[in-house]
C-alpha positions in Angstrom: 9.1 -13.5 14.3 8.4 -14.7 10.8 8.2 -12.4 7.8 4.4 -12.9 7.7 4.1 -11.9 11.4 6.2 -8.8 10.6 4.1 -7.9 7.5 0.9 -8.4 9.4 2.2 -6.1 12.2 3.2 -3.4 9.7 -0.1 -3.7 7.9 -2.0 -3.1 11.2 0.1 0.0 11.9 -0.7 1.4 8.4 -4.4 0.5 8.9 -4.4 2.6 12.1 -2.9 5.5 10.2 -5.7 5.1 7.6 -8.2 5.4 10.5 -6.5 8.6 11.6 -6.5 9.9 8.1 -10.3 9.6 7.9 -10.6 11.9 10.8 -8.2 14.6 9.6 -9.0 17.9 7.8 -8.3 17.7 4.0 -4.8 19.2 4.0 -3.7 17.2 7.1 -5.2 14.0 5.5 -3.3 14.7 2.3 0.0 14.9 4.2 -0.7 11.8 6.3 -1.7 10.0 3.1 1.8 10.8 1.7 3.3 9.0 4.7 1.0 6.1 4.6 1.3 5.6 0.8 5.1 5.9 0.9 5.4 3.3 3.6 2.9 1.0 1.8 4.8 1.2 -1.5 8.1 0.6 0.3 6.6 -2.5 2.0 5.4 -3.9 -1.4 8.8 -3.2 -3.1 10.7 -4.8 -0.2 8.4 -7.8 -0.3 8.9 -8.1 -4.1 12.7 -7.9 -3.7 13.1 -10.3 -0.8 10.1 -12.4 0.0 8.7 -13.3 -3.5 11.9 -14.5 -5.0 12.6 -16.8 -2.1 9.1 -18.2 -2.2 9.3 -18.7 -5.9 12.6 -20.5 -5.6 11.3 -22.8 -2.8 8.0 -23.7 -4.5 7.4 -23.4 -8.2 3.7 -24.0 -7.6 3.5 -20.5 -6.1 4.4 -18.7 -9.3 0.7 -18.1 -10.1 -0.1 -16.7 -6.7 3.0 -14.5 -6.8 2.0 -13.2 -10.3 -1.5 -12.4 -9.0 0.0 -10.6 -6.0 2.3 -8.6 -8.3 -0.8 -7.6 -10.4 -2.7 -6.5 -7.2 0.3 -4.5 -6.1 0.5 -2.7 -9.4 -3.1 -1.8 -9.1 -2.6 -0.5 -5.6 0.4 1.6 -6.7 -1.6 3.0 -9.6 -4.4 3.9 -7.1 -1.8 5.5 -4.8 -0.4 7.6 -7.7 -4.0 8.6 -8.8 -4.7 9.8 -5.3 -1.4 11.6 -5.1 -1.4 13.3 -8.5 -4.9 13.6 -10.0 -6.6 16.9 -9.6 -9.5 15.6 -7.5 -11.9 17.6 -5.4 -11.7 16.7 -1.7 -14.7 14.4 -1.9 -13.3 12.5 -4.9 -9.9 12.3 -3.2 -11.4 10.8 0.0 -13.4 8.3 -2.1 -10.2 7.3 -4.0 -8.4 6.8 -0.6 -11.4 4.7 0.7 -11.3 2.6 -2.4 -7.5 2.2 -2.1 -7.9 1.2 1.6 -10.3 -1.6 0.6 -7.8 -2.9 -2.0 -5.0 -2.8 0.5 -7.1 -4.6 3.1 -8.0 -7.3 0.5 -4.4 -7.8 -0.4 -3.4 -8.0 3.3 -6.1 -10.6 4.0 -5.0 -12.7 1.0 -1.4 -12.5 2.2 -2.4 -13.6 5.7 -4.7 -16.4 4.8 -3.3 -17.7 1.5 0.3 -16.8 0.9 1.5 -17.0 4.5 0.1 -20.5 5.1 1.5 -21.7 1.7 4.9 -20.3 2.7 4.7 -22.1 6.0 4.3 -25.4 4.2 7.5 -24.9 2.2 9.8 -23.0 4.5 10.9 -23.6 8.1 10.2 -21.1 10.9 14.0 -20.3 10.9 13.9 -19.6 7.1 10.8 -17.4 7.5 12.6 -15.5 10.4 15.7 -15.0 8.2 13.4 -13.7 5.5 11.9 -11.2 8.0 15.4 -9.9 8.6 16.2 -9.7 4.9 12.9 -7.8 4.3 13.6 -5.3 7.1 17.1 -4.8 5.7 15.8 -3.9 2.3 12.9 -1.8 3.4 14.9 1.4 4.0 16.3 1.1 0.5 12.8 0.7 -0.9 11.6 3.7 1.2 14.0 6.1 -0.6 12.3 5.6 -3.9 8.7 5.1 -2.8 7.8 8.7 -2.0 6.1 11.0 -4.6 8.9 13.5 -3.8 12.1 12.7 -2.0 13.9 16.1 -2.0 11.3 18.5 -0.7 7.9 18.6 1.0 5.4 19.2 -1.8 2.3 21.3 -1.5 -0.9 19.4 -2.0 -2.0 19.4 -5.6 -4.6 21.9 -6.6 -8.0 20.2 -6.2 -10.8 20.7 -8.6 -14.0 21.9 -7.2 -17.0 19.6 -7.7 -19.0 20.6 -10.7 -22.0 22.8 -10.0 -25.1 23.0 -12.0 -27.0 26.3 -12.4 -30.7 25.8 -12.3 -32.7 28.8 -13.7 -35.4 30.1 -11.4 -38.9 30.0 -12.8 -40.4 33.5 -13.3 
């Protein structure tokens, strides 16, 4: 299995968790989001630590694509932190999670149809398989620092209620 096969499989697993999250009650969805977002951040960090340096070393022409991927990942992580920490009402929170899911799906598609094929042009299947093992080895390390809280199970942040407008009744 190549690193891109592995990444695609893990992305499908997280996408299924996003599907489940959409069906959960607000508090359950928040807790599931903590799991999904922590795993996604760990995946991105493991990829940055193992996959990107090897691709950059093999093909200098990929530096632009790798910089763009790093920018997209920074935006995704900011979106995750916004959904984790901002005092959003449940409707705003769910909208933030939907927006995040779209950005994650776009990134996964780009990786599958752009970065993966480019990597296959510069690396052998054996090298890409070795990279998958390297990535898997680093992922638990990345997971330890990817969570919003790693020493206790936090309560969901207080959510703001949507603003209400009082309309005076006509006499």
